[in-house]
Residue, then its C-alpha position, 0 to 999 in steps of 0.5 A: m187165218p193164222i199160220q203156225q211155223a210148224t205148218i211149213s216143213p223143211t224140205a230136207n230129205p237125205a234119202l230123196e236127195q240122194a235118189l234125185r242126185e242119182r237120177v241126174k247122174q243117170r241122165e248126165a251119163l248119156s250126154g255129159e254135164l247139165g250144169e245148173l239144171g241138175p241142182l235145180a232138178v234136185r231142188l224141185g224134187l225136194i220141194q215137192d217131196s217127189l222123185t218125179p215132181r210136176l209143175r202146173e199152172p204157174v201164176l205171176a202175181l204183180f203186187a201193187g201199192d203206193h207209199g207215203l214215203a214217195l212224197d219226200g221226192i223219190p222219183m217214179r220208176y220209168g216215169h210212170t205212176t203205180r196205176d199206170l204200170a198196173l194198167l200197162a201190165l193188165n193191158g199186155q203192154l209190158p214185156l213181162a205180160a208178153f213173156a208170161r203169155a208166151q210161156g203159158m203163165s197166168l198174170r195177176v195184178v193185185d191192187c194192195g194199196v194203189a192210190d188211184k182207182l183201177g177199173p174192173h179187169a179179168q186179171l185184176m185182184t182187188r185187195k186194197i187195204a188203203h189208198g197208199t201207206r202213210n209217210s214212214r218219216v213222220g210215223q208208222a207207214m201202216t198200223l199193225e192191224n192193217a199189216h196183219a190184214a194185208v198178210r191175211a189178204g195174201m194168204e187168201i189169195a195164195d189159198t185160191l190160186p190154181g197151180n203149184v208155182l207162184a212168182c211174186a213181184g212188187v210194183g209201186h212208187g216208193s216200193e223199192e225204197s220201203a223194201a230196202l228199209v225193211l230188209a236193212q233192219l231185219a237183215d242188219v245191213p246198211v240201207r245204202d247197200l240196198v239202194v245204190s244202183s250202180a258203181d257210177m250212180p251220181q253221188d248227189t242222187l245217192s246222197k239225196l236218197t239216203s237223206v230221205l231214208q235216214p229219218p224213218q230209220l232213226r224213228h223206228r231203229d229200236l224195232s226188231d219184231a218182223m211185223e212191227v218193222l213191216a208196219a213201220y216202213g210199210g208197203f201194203e204190197i209187201a205185206v200181202m206178198v208175205g201172206a202169199i209166200l207163207v201159204t204157198a210154202s205151206k202147200r209145198n209149192v214153188i215160189l219165185i222171188d223177183g226184185i227187192s220188194a219180194c225179197a223184203a216180203l220173203k225176209v218178213a215171212a222167213c222171220i215168221a217161219p224160217p223153213v219158207t226159204d226152202y221153197v224159194l228160187f230167186c229171179r231178177s229183172s234188173g242189174h240194180r246193185g241193191i238186188d245183189g245186196a238183197l240176194a246176199t241176205f239170203h246167201a242166194t243168186a238168181l237163176l238167170e243173169l240176162g242183163l235186164d233192166t225192167l220191171d220186176g217179174t220179167g225175170a221170173t217169166l224168163a226163168w220158167p222154161m228153165l224150171r221146165s227143163a229141170l223137170a225133164v232132166l228127172g224124166d218120168g222115173s222109168e229106166a233110161p235106154q242103154a246106149g246102142n240098144g237100138q231104141s230111138g228117141s230122147p230119154f226125156g221124151d215121155s216126161l216132156a210129153q207130160l209137161q204142160p206150159g200152164 
């Protein structure tokens, strides 16, 4: 199911943008500035090509996969295997699962290439391409054919999911490092900037990590095609996200990108179809400095900065109420009541009644 660049249209619409801005100004005239909610409301209207956008049935998809590169000594995040983290999410034991449930977001864990077997679960989507990728230090992490198969799997997922909001996050032993390699090559930035966690990261830890990442960079340094770079450095979860992002954008749906793995997937998708970034809002679940570098490649900032240091996807669940509030700024399209006309109630009341949490 190939997707052509022309099927993803840019959201630019000067007339609609002006009308949306006027609607925001109307609301602000009643009670003052609404800060970042105004531009966010305009962005949502442009994504849906509507003066009164509606969001429904949001899905948080946690794409999981293991990486052969991890065999070179990359530590497990939080001391858990990929399978453990997937099971914790499925069993509702992670904050992101609790927050998703509280916000009315449907959680899906997508097994794209977890090394270990995951048993059946109502929230599990099994799209396993292989039991983890190979080590990119000694060859391609996955074949080009497997990379294309993973992208097609993601396209199929996005084509069947309900609703019009998809939050994408990745999880996997070695996922962040593989994502950093993909981003570094496609965005032409130093991989060191994407893996350094903080200003006080121990120098020996950073040196060890960069020594793991330098050999695959040298081996695959001449690649420039996005799909070839993706196949070289790997990440079945990254490749499946690429397909999901492309189809979600083609449907003019909202995409929430959370974490460096999702940023790497977006970079590949943007190389295939540049307008895809018009449909994206960024979230973050970690203060990791590498996320700053990843966001900088898109000249973007996250919707919320809450000082989190937890699994990717958590920030997306917390940003969802902000999107719903932005919709309320636009209202339902009716005229706002004039001050002192004797009418009671909020000018946002009708629109809030129409919003469903998912």
